[in-house]
C-alpha positions in Angstrom: -32.1 -25.8 34.2 -31.1 -22.4 33.1 -31.7 -19.6 35.6 -32.1 -16.1 34.1 -29.9 -13.3 35.4 -32.1 -11.0 37.5 -30.4 -7.8 36.2 -29.7 -8.7 32.6 -32.9 -10.7 31.9 -31.8 -13.8 30.0 -28.2 -13.0 30.6 -25.5 -15.7 30.1 -22.7 -16.0 27.6 -23.4 -14.4 24.2 -20.0 -14.2 22.5 -16.3 -13.7 22.7 -14.5 -11.7 20.0 -11.1 -12.2 18.5 -9.2 -10.4 15.8 -7.4 -12.1 13.0 -4.9 -11.4 10.2 -5.4 -14.9 8.8 -9.1 -15.1 7.9 -9.0 -18.4 6.1 -7.0 -20.3 8.8 -9.3 -18.9 11.5 -12.4 -20.0 9.6 -10.9 -23.4 9.0 -10.2 -23.8 12.8 -13.5 -22.6 14.1 -15.7 -24.1 11.4 -14.0 -27.2 10.2 -12.1 -28.3 13.3 -14.6 -27.2 16.0 -17.9 -27.4 14.1 -19.0 -23.8 14.6 -21.5 -22.5 12.0 -22.0 -19.1 10.4 -24.9 -17.2 11.9 -24.3 -13.7 10.5 -21.5 -12.0 8.5 -20.9 -8.4 7.7 -18.4 -6.1 6.0 -16.1 -7.1 3.1 -12.5 -8.1 2.8 -10.1 -6.8 4.3 -12.4 -5.9 7.2 -14.7 -9.0 7.4 -16.7 -9.8 10.5 -18.6 -12.9 11.4 -20.6 -14.4 14.2 -20.1 -18.1 14.5 -22.5 -20.2 16.6 -20.6 -22.5 19.0 -23.8 -24.2 20.1 -26.7 -23.5 22.4 -27.0 -19.9 21.2 -23.4 -19.0 22.1 -21.1 -17.3 19.6 -17.6 -16.6 18.6 -17.2 -13.3 16.9 -14.2 -12.7 14.5 -13.0 -9.4 13.1 -10.5 -9.4 10.2 -7.8 -6.8 10.9 -4.7 -7.1 8.7 -2.8 -4.6 11.0 -3.6 -6.5 14.2 -0.7 -7.5 16.4 -1.8 -9.7 19.3 -0.6 -8.7 22.7 1.3 -11.3 24.7 -1.5 -13.3 26.4 -4.0 -10.8 25.1 -6.6 -9.0 27.2 -8.9 -12.1 27.4 -7.2 -14.6 29.7 -9.1 -17.4 28.1 -12.5 -18.5 27.0 -14.0 -21.9 27.4 -16.1 -24.1 25.2 -18.3 -26.7 26.9 -18.0 -30.1 25.3 -19.2 -33.7 25.9 -16.4 -35.1 23.7 -13.3 -33.6 25.2 -10.8 -36.2 24.0 -12.1 -36.3 20.5 -12.0 -32.5 20.3 -8.3 -32.6 21.6 -7.4 -35.0 18.8 -9.1 -32.8 16.1 -7.2 -29.7 17.5 -3.9 -31.7 17.5 -4.6 -32.9 13.9 -5.1 -29.3 12.8 -1.6 -28.5 14.2 -2.8 -26.1 16.9 -0.6 -26.1 20.0 -2.0 -28.0 23.0 -0.9 -25.9 26.0 -2.4 -28.2 28.7 -3.0 -31.8 27.7 -6.4 -33.3 28.6 -6.6 -34.1 32.3 -9.1 -34.7 35.1 -9.3 -32.0 37.8 -11.4 -31.6 40.8 -12.3 -28.0 41.7 -12.2 -27.6 45.4 -15.0 -25.2 45.9 -15.2 -22.6 48.7 -19.0 -22.2 48.7 -20.1 -25.5 50.1 -20.6 -27.2 46.8 -18.0 -29.8 47.5 -15.5 -31.0 45.0 -16.5 -30.6 41.3 -14.9 -33.1 39.0 -14.1 -31.8 35.5 -12.0 -32.8 32.5 -10.2 -30.0 30.6 -7.5 -29.2 28.1 -6.2 -25.9 26.7 -4.9 -25.0 23.2 -3.7 -21.9 21.4 -6.1 -20.8 18.7 -4.9 -19.5 15.3 -4.6 -15.9 16.5 -2.9 -16.6 19.8 -6.1 -16.9 21.8 -6.1 -19.3 24.8 -9.0 -21.7 24.5 -10.2 -24.1 27.3 -12.4 -27.1 26.6 -14.5 -28.0 29.6 -16.3 -31.2 30.3 -18.4 -31.8 33.3 -22.0 -32.4 34.5 -22.2 -30.0 37.4 -22.0 -26.7 35.6 
């Protein structure tokens, strides 16, 4: 059950934004490979912008910037997509040719707040703009 943030109201994750020099490959990855859908789009080429729904009202925002040069590891350490089909998603990412940086694996998070061990299954890949993406499957969070 979702619990609203007492300060923000509804709160929660709304979107993560990345910049791209390769609009078409970025759209192919997020729409075709990961199944995100267009919610809103604005501005025209060569400065297009789009909000892609990742599911459950969460979004991936993309800005086109032909002069963009990604910083090593960027300023966002990574972002995570929740999934119930982790291994199928990993295969789709692999088939697309994206680099898997951590292969699918089972991990137990040893909590420090009395919640006990939390079993998860994860993998990481590099997105088309150098972004680090985690795919996260579990039933506890």
